[in-house]
N, C-alpha and C positions, 0 to 999 in steps of 0.2 A: 409270496405268501406260502407258508408251510402247508402240507397236504392234509393228512388225516391224523387227528389226535384220538388214540384209542384209550378209553377209560376203563380200567380193569380192577374193580374192587374184589379182593380175595382175602377172606379171614380164616384163620386157622393155619395149620402147618402147610406150607407151600408143597406142591407135588414133588415127588422125587426127581422128576425129569425137568425141574424148573430151569436148570442151566441150559438144557437143550431148547427150551422155550425162549429163553433170553437170547440165545444165539440166533434163533430164527427171527426174532424181533430186530436184531442188529443188522441183518441183511436187508432190511427195509429202511434205508437211511432217510428217505423222504418223509417218513411217518414218525410219529412219536407215541410212546406207550407210557401211560401213567399207571403204575402198579400201586394201588391203595391197599395196604396190608398191615396186619399186626404181627406178622411172622418176624422172628428175630435172627434168622439165618444170616451169618456174617461172612461166609466163605464164597459168596457168589461174585462172579465177574459181571458187573453191570455195564451194559453198553452205553454209549453217549446218547442214544435216542430212547433211553428208558430212564424214567425218574421214579424212584421208590418213595412213596409218601407214607410214612409211618403213622398209623392211626388205628386206634382200637375200634371195635365194632360199635361201641357206645358213642365214640366221637363221630364216627361216620353217620350214625343214626341222627345225632344232633345236627350235623351239617345238612342232612336231608330235610329234617324238620324245619330248619331255619328258612327254607324256601317256600313253605306252605303256611297258610293262615288258618289251617285246621289241624287237628291232632292226627298224625299219621300212626300206622301200626307197622313197625319194622322190627318184628319180634324174633326173626330167625334168619339164618344165612340164606335159606331157600327163597325167602321173601324178597331178597335183593333183585331177583329176576323180574319182579313186577315193576321195579323202579328203573330198570335199564333204559326204557325209552325216555326217561326224564333226566338222564345223566348230563346231557348237553345243556339243559336248563339249570341243573343243580351246580354244574361246574363251568358256567358260561364265562366267567372271568379267566379261568385257567386255559380255555381253548380259544380265546378271542382272535388269535393270530393264525388260525387254521381254516382251510377251505371247508373241511368236513370233520366230523367226529364219529367214532364208532364204539360199539361194545363187543366184547369177545368173551370166550371162556378160557381162563388160564389153565384149568385143570386137565384138559384133554385135547390140546391142539398143538400143531407145529405149522408154522407159516412158510410159504414159498414166496414168490415175487408178487406181492399183493397188488402193487401198482400196475403190473402188466394187465390185470383184469379190471381194476377200478381206476380208470384214467381220469384226467382232469376234465375231459369233455363229458364223461359219464356223470361226474359230480355236478357239473354245470347244468346238465339236462334233467337230472332226476333229483327229487327231494329225499328219497329213501332208496338205498340199494341193498338188496337181499332181505329175506323175510324173518329169519330165525334168530334165536338168542345167542347162538354160538358165534355169529358175526352179523351185525347190521351196521350200515354206514349211512349217516344223515348229513345233508347239506347244512353247513353251519351258518344259519341266519336266525335272527331273533324270532321271526314268525315260525320257521320250521321247528325250532327247538321247543316250541310250546304247543305243537300239534297233538301231543299226547292228551291235551286237555279237550280236544274236539269231540264231537258226537260220533258214535260208531253205529247208531241205530239199534243198540242194545238197550235193555231197560235199566242199565247202570252206567256210570261214567268213572273217570279217573279218581274222583273224590271217594266214591264207594270202594274202589280197588285199594286206594292208599290208606283208607281209614279202617280197613278190615284186616284181621290176622289171617284170613283165608288166602291161599295162593291162587291167583287167577290166570297165570301164564300170560300176563299182559304183554310180555316181550315178544310174543310170537303170533300165532294165527287163531287162537281160541276166540270164542264169542266175546265181543267187546274189546278185543286186543288192539295193539297198535297197527297191525297190518289191516285189520278190519276198518280202523279209523281212516287210514290212507285210501283204502278201496272205496269206502262209502262216500268220502268227500272228493274223490277223484284227484287226490294229490298224486304227483308223478312218482311212480314206484317201479323199480326194475328188479326182477327176481335173480338173475344170474345163476340159475340152478345147475348149469353145466360147468361152472367155474370152480367149484370146490368139492371136496370129497367128504361128505357127511356119512360116516360109516355106521351101520346098524350095530347095536350092542347085543342083539339077541342071537347072533350066529357067531361061531368061532371064526369061520372064514369071512373075509371082508365082502360086504354087500353094501353098495352105495345107495343112499336114500335121497329123495328130494320131495319138496312140497309143490304140488301141482297148482295151477291157476285157480282151482276151486277150493284151495286150502286143505286138500286131502293129501296124505302121504303115500308114496309108492316107491318101489325099487326102480333104479335107472336101468336102461337097456343093458349097460355093461355089467350090472350086478350078477348076471348069470354066468359070467366068466370068472375063473379063478384069478386072484389078483393079490399083489402086495404093493407097498408104496416105498418111496425113497426120498430122502432129503439130500440133495446134491448141490453143494456150494450155493446154498441160499434159495434153491428152487425145489418144489415138491412135484414128484411124478408118480403116476400110477402105472403099473405094469399088468396087462391083462392077457390071459391065454385064450385067444380066439381062434378056433379051428386049427389048433396046432401051431399057431404063430403068436409071437409076443408083440403086443401093441403097447406103445408108450405114449402117455398123455400127461400134459402138464396141468397142475391145479394151483389155485391161489393158496390153498392150505388143506391140511388133513385134520379132520375132527374125528378122533377115535373114541368118541362117546362112552365115557364111564368105564372103559376097559382098565383092568389092572395090568399095568405095563412094567415089565422088568427091564433094567438098563444093562446092556451087555457091551456098551461102547464107551470109549473115553469121552468125557464131557466136552472136550474141545474138538470133537470130530467134525471134519468138513463134509463128510459123507457118511450115511448109514442107511440101513433098510428099516422100514417100519412094517413089522409082521404081526399077526394076531398075538396080542399080549406081550410084545417085546420090541425093543430097539436092538438090532444086531449089527455087527460089522458089515460094511459095504462090500459087495462082490457082484460080479456079473450075474444078472437075473437069468435063470435058465428055466426050461420047461419043467425039469425035475423039481426045482425049487417051488415053482408055482403049484405043481401038483401036490407037493408035500404040505404047503401052507393053505391049500385050497380045500382041505378035507371038510366035509359037512359034519358038524357036531355042535352041541350047545356051547355057548361061550360061558366064561366064568360069571359074567353078570347075569345071564339068563338062568344059570344053575342056581345062583344065589336067590334070584326072584322066585323061582319055583320052590326052593327050600323054605322061603318065607311064607309062601302061600300054604304049603303043606303044614308048616308049624302052626299057622293060624287055624287051619282046619282041625288039627289035633287038639288045640286048646279049646275050640268050640265043642268038640266031641266030649272032651273031659268035663267041660262045664255042664253039658246036658246030663252026663252020667252022674255028676255030683247032685244035680237037682233031683234026678230020679231016685 
């Protein structure tokens, strides 16, 4: 039996680094990636373990609606996140030959050796592996694929989530979410928080985050060290500057969360470095390099958020002035 089927709905223009993403998928030959998209880019090299399913957002919405006997509200790209825990149910015919299925984020990830961290034994033992929307893996059984319909001990359920235009973050750890469902019902769930690099978008330098057992977020112990990441022949590594020494650690993938990344490497590169806001040519990682990319300052994303807040405040002030 094949291992993991990753279901990847993505609508709009694919990210500029999409070929690097595809290359990282290719290096996981035991898994398969279904990229569901309306993008018309034709110059991509599609690996054998990736299938592009051309579909408009409207067609995707109709597919989702066909699986439910009540009217759903799938009115925005963001709302897809709420439906991620149901993708195994929605596409059960597509994934019937796989041990497990998973959801990922196409826009801001590069994969290493996923199966080194998510073994067959782990899939057999647990119903859900990992907590968050950027990657979660579910055992592929009829019962497990319908567990998003279970009670979470909140005052609403999946029908309320799927019939509302509001975004509930149902894919993660919010009240009433899929993780809360698994926790409340004592379904077997494994966090694997040390296996992936989920990088904060609020700092220029890389700081790794994780979700604690109480579903609160925190920085990892290694986030206090200056760091960069690398993709090396299908594996992802973090390099950390700890007390003057460089520590190398392998991860299943790097999630560079909403960063605006420039591409300064050939798209067929077998190695490259992942630094704040850029993919750059591979070279030996040095202390000087880590010090350079480890400077503390606001990221592009954080600056944009602060600008948005300031703009909203300015608009409110102007509104008050006009009323006066």
